C-alpha positions as CSV (number, residue, x, y, z in Angstrom):
1,M,60.8,11.9,8.9
2,K,60.6,9.7,5.9
3,R,59.8,6.7,8.0
4,S,57.1,8.7,9.8
5,M,55.5,9.8,6.6
6,R,55.7,6.2,5.3
7,N,54.0,4.9,8.4
8,R,51.3,7.5,8.1
9,W,50.7,6.6,4.5
10,L,50.5,2.9,5.4
11,A,48.1,3.7,8.2
12,G,45.9,5.7,5.9
13,F,46.0,2.9,3.2
14,I,45.0,0.2,5.7
15,A,42.2,2.4,7.1
16,A,40.9,3.0,3.6
17,L,41.1,-0.7,2.9
18,L,39.2,-1.5,6.1
19,I,36.5,1.0,5.3
20,M,36.1,-0.6,1.8
21,T,36.0,-4.1,3.2
22,C,33.6,-3.3,6.1
23,G,31.4,-1.2,3.9
24,G,30.8,-4.2,1.6
25,M,30.7,-6.8,4.3
26,A,26.9,-6.8,4.4
27,Y,26.8,-7.8,0.8
28,A,29.7,-10.3,1.0
29,E,27.8,-12.3,3.6
30,Q,24.9,-14.5,2.7
31,L,21.6,-12.9,3.8
32,R,19.1,-15.1,5.6
33,V,15.7,-14.5,3.9
34,G,12.7,-16.0,5.7
35,V,9.7,-17.0,3.5
36,D,6.5,-18.9,4.1
37,T,6.6,-21.2,1.1
38,A,3.0,-22.4,1.4
39,F,1.4,-19.2,0.1
40,V,0.7,-19.4,-3.7
41,P,1.1,-17.5,-5.9
42,F,3.5,-15.5,-3.8
43,E,5.8,-18.2,-2.4
44,F,5.6,-21.9,-3.1
45,K,7.7,-24.9,-4.3
46,G,7.3,-25.5,-8.1
47,K,7.2,-28.8,-9.9
48,D,11.0,-28.7,-10.3
49,G,11.4,-28.5,-6.5
50,K,12.6,-24.9,-6.6
51,Y,10.9,-22.1,-4.7
52,T,9.0,-19.6,-6.9
53,G,6.2,-17.1,-6.9
54,F,5.7,-13.4,-7.1
55,D,7.5,-12.6,-3.8
56,V,10.4,-14.9,-4.5
57,E,11.0,-13.5,-8.0
58,L,10.5,-9.9,-6.7
59,W,13.2,-10.4,-4.1
60,D,15.5,-12.1,-6.6
61,A,15.2,-9.1,-8.9
62,I,16.0,-6.7,-6.0
63,A,18.9,-8.8,-4.9
64,K,20.4,-8.8,-8.4
65,R,20.2,-5.0,-8.5
66,L,22.0,-4.7,-5.2
67,N,24.4,-7.6,-5.8
68,L,23.2,-9.4,-2.7
69,D,23.9,-13.1,-1.9
70,Y,21.1,-14.7,0.0
71,E,19.5,-18.0,1.1
72,L,15.8,-18.6,1.3
73,I,14.8,-20.1,4.6
74,P,11.3,-21.6,4.5
75,M,9.3,-21.6,7.8
76,D,5.8,-21.2,9.2
77,F,4.4,-17.7,8.9
78,N,4.3,-17.4,12.7
79,G,8.0,-17.8,12.9
80,L,9.0,-15.0,10.5
81,I,8.8,-11.9,12.7
82,P,10.3,-13.7,15.8
83,G,13.1,-14.8,13.4
84,L,13.9,-11.1,12.7
85,T,13.6,-9.9,16.3
86,T,16.0,-12.7,17.5
87,G,18.5,-12.0,14.8
88,N,18.1,-15.3,13.1
89,L,16.8,-13.7,9.9
90,D,17.9,-10.6,8.0
91,V,14.8,-10.2,5.8
92,V,11.3,-11.7,5.7
93,L,9.1,-11.8,2.6
94,A,5.8,-13.5,2.8
95,A,2.9,-11.2,1.8
96,I,3.1,-9.6,5.2
97,F,0.5,-6.8,5.9
98,I,2.1,-3.6,7.2
99,K,0.5,-3.1,10.6
100,S,1.3,-0.7,13.4
101,S,1.6,-3.5,15.9
102,R,4.2,-5.2,13.7
103,E,6.1,-2.0,13.2
104,K,6.8,-2.0,17.0
105,A,9.0,-5.0,16.4
106,I,10.4,-4.8,12.9
107,D,10.9,-2.3,10.1
108,F,9.1,-2.5,6.7
109,S,10.0,-1.5,3.2
110,H,7.8,0.7,1.1
111,P,4.5,-1.0,0.3
112,Y,4.8,-3.3,-2.7
113,F,1.4,-5.0,-3.1
114,R,-2.2,-4.0,-2.2
115,A,-4.5,-6.8,-1.0
116,G,-7.7,-7.3,1.0
117,L,-9.3,-10.2,2.7
118,K,-11.9,-12.5,1.0
119,V,-14.4,-15.1,2.3
120,M,-14.5,-18.5,0.7
121,V,-17.3,-21.1,1.1
122,R,-18.4,-24.3,-0.5
123,S,-20.0,-23.9,-3.9
124,E,-23.4,-25.0,-2.8
125,N,-23.5,-22.6,0.2
126,S,-26.1,-19.9,-0.1
127,D,-26.3,-18.7,3.5
128,I,-23.0,-16.8,3.5
129,R,-22.7,-13.9,1.1
130,G,-20.0,-11.9,2.8
131,P,-18.1,-11.2,6.1
132,E,-21.3,-10.0,7.8
133,D,-22.8,-13.5,7.5
134,L,-20.0,-15.2,9.4
135,K,-21.7,-14.5,12.8
136,G,-22.5,-17.8,14.5
137,K,-20.4,-19.7,11.9
138,V,-17.3,-21.9,12.1
139,V,-14.5,-20.0,10.2
140,A,-11.1,-21.4,9.3
141,V,-8.1,-19.1,9.2
142,K,-4.3,-19.1,9.2
143,T,-2.5,-18.6,12.5
144,G,-0.8,-15.3,13.0
145,T,-2.3,-13.5,10.1
146,A,-4.3,-10.2,10.0
147,T,-7.4,-12.3,9.2
148,V,-7.5,-13.7,12.8
149,D,-7.9,-10.2,14.3
150,Y,-10.6,-9.3,11.8
151,V,-12.6,-12.5,12.2
152,N,-12.5,-12.1,16.0
153,T,-14.7,-9.0,15.5
154,L,-17.4,-10.8,13.4
155,G,-19.0,-12.9,16.2
156,A,-18.1,-16.3,14.7
157,K,-19.2,-19.3,16.6
158,K,-15.7,-20.8,16.4
159,I,-12.4,-19.8,14.8
160,V,-10.3,-22.8,13.7
161,K,-6.7,-21.8,13.2
162,F,-4.2,-23.7,11.0
163,P,-0.5,-23.2,10.4
164,N,-1.0,-23.7,6.7
165,I,-3.8,-21.9,4.8
166,D,-4.3,-24.9,2.5
167,Q,-5.4,-26.8,5.6
168,A,-8.0,-24.1,6.3
169,Y,-9.3,-24.3,2.8
170,L,-9.5,-28.1,3.0
171,E,-11.5,-27.7,6.3
172,V,-14.1,-25.9,4.2
173,V,-14.1,-28.4,1.4
174,T,-14.6,-31.3,3.8
175,G,-17.3,-29.6,5.8
176,G,-15.4,-29.0,9.0
177,A,-15.8,-25.2,8.7
178,D,-18.5,-23.1,7.1
179,A,-16.1,-20.6,5.6
180,A,-12.4,-19.7,5.3
181,M,-11.0,-16.2,5.1
182,H,-7.6,-15.1,3.9
183,D,-5.8,-12.7,1.6
184,T,-7.8,-12.2,-1.7
185,P,-5.0,-13.2,-4.2
186,N,-4.5,-16.5,-2.4
187,V,-8.2,-17.3,-2.1
188,L,-8.8,-16.6,-5.8
189,Y,-5.8,-18.7,-6.8
190,Y,-7.0,-21.6,-4.8
191,I,-10.5,-21.4,-6.3
192,K,-9.0,-21.5,-9.8
193,T,-6.7,-24.4,-9.0
194,A,-7.2,-27.0,-6.3
195,G,-10.6,-25.8,-5.2
196,Q,-12.1,-25.4,-8.7
197,G,-15.8,-26.4,-8.7
198,R,-15.9,-27.1,-5.0
199,V,-15.6,-23.6,-3.5
200,K,-16.3,-20.0,-4.4
201,A,-15.5,-16.5,-3.2
202,V,-18.3,-14.4,-1.8
203,G,-18.7,-10.7,-0.8
204,P,-16.3,-7.8,-1.3
205,D,-12.7,-7.4,-0.3
206,V,-12.4,-6.0,3.2
207,K,-9.6,-4.5,5.3
208,A,-7.5,-3.7,2.2
209,A,-3.9,-3.0,3.2
210,F,-0.4,-3.3,1.8
211,Y,2.3,-5.9,2.0
212,G,5.8,-4.9,2.9
213,I,9.2,-6.6,3.1
214,G,10.4,-6.9,6.8
215,F,13.8,-6.1,8.2
216,Q,15.4,-6.0,11.6
217,Q,14.8,-2.6,13.3
218,G,17.5,-0.2,12.2
219,S,18.7,-2.3,9.3
220,E,20.7,-0.3,6.8
221,L,19.6,-2.7,4.1
222,R,16.0,-1.4,4.2
223,D,16.9,1.9,2.5
224,K,18.8,0.2,-0.3
225,V,16.0,-2.2,-0.9
226,N,13.5,0.6,-1.0
227,V,15.6,2.4,-3.7
228,A,15.7,-0.9,-5.8
229,L,12.0,-1.5,-5.4
230,L,11.1,2.1,-6.5
231,E,13.5,1.7,-9.5
232,M,11.6,-1.4,-10.5
233,M,8.3,0.4,-10.3
234,E,9.6,3.3,-12.3
235,D,11.3,1.3,-15.1
236,G,8.5,-1.2,-15.7
237,A,10.2,-4.3,-14.2
238,Y,7.6,-4.4,-11.4
239,D,4.6,-4.2,-13.8
240,E,6.1,-6.9,-15.9
241,L,6.5,-9.3,-12.9
242,Y,2.9,-8.4,-11.7
243,K,1.4,-9.2,-15.1
244,K,3.3,-12.5,-15.2
245,W,1.7,-13.7,-11.9
246,F,-1.7,-12.0,-11.9
247,G,-2.5,-11.5,-15.6
248,A,-3.0,-7.7,-15.5
249,A,-1.1,-4.6,-14.6
250,P,-1.4,-3.3,-11.0
251,E,-3.9,-0.6,-10.3
């Protein structure tokens, strides 16, 4: 009888230990976080060679709250969602618009940033004043983004696609394209930095939508990240980070 009770106690102890170990396993392992590190000011390599930006710092803050160990894996934007669906990535963070077509393949966090699309042209251009003037023009865009779908509806003469948005901007600067179109924060950042004096933004923001953090479908991590993200928005940490990168509090 004593041996039977001891065996049952040991079995219970081992079972509890296994539950504790397995329950924390997701956090003991290093998460693979895919990022497109050519998208300033959200993800880019700083002068010190380290990755930084609004998205990178947002994820780092979330990871610290959840005690997550992770590795940033830089890649082209086009490879992020396939990376999730094939199981090669656990999380993707790259200013990704939440779209119904994408939600058929992956799960998204709560929205964390509102952005639209903006047209950029050379400074001397007076023909293009907004998206409606892109009909019959050559427009440079980034492959795999929401911009591609939108520009396809505008009747452009030619849509030139690049894996890196900086290449699309350079195509405008050098005269290879009449305009480029991309997410507003990135367009405005380029105009203030590398494109200063050579290019300008025209027209209103269009197709405003929200960015979300991407997860494998059914990932248990999503709910935990959502809680941490909402905590940051409630305790002011999100506003502080937003002001750091964009100069003002979010609307």
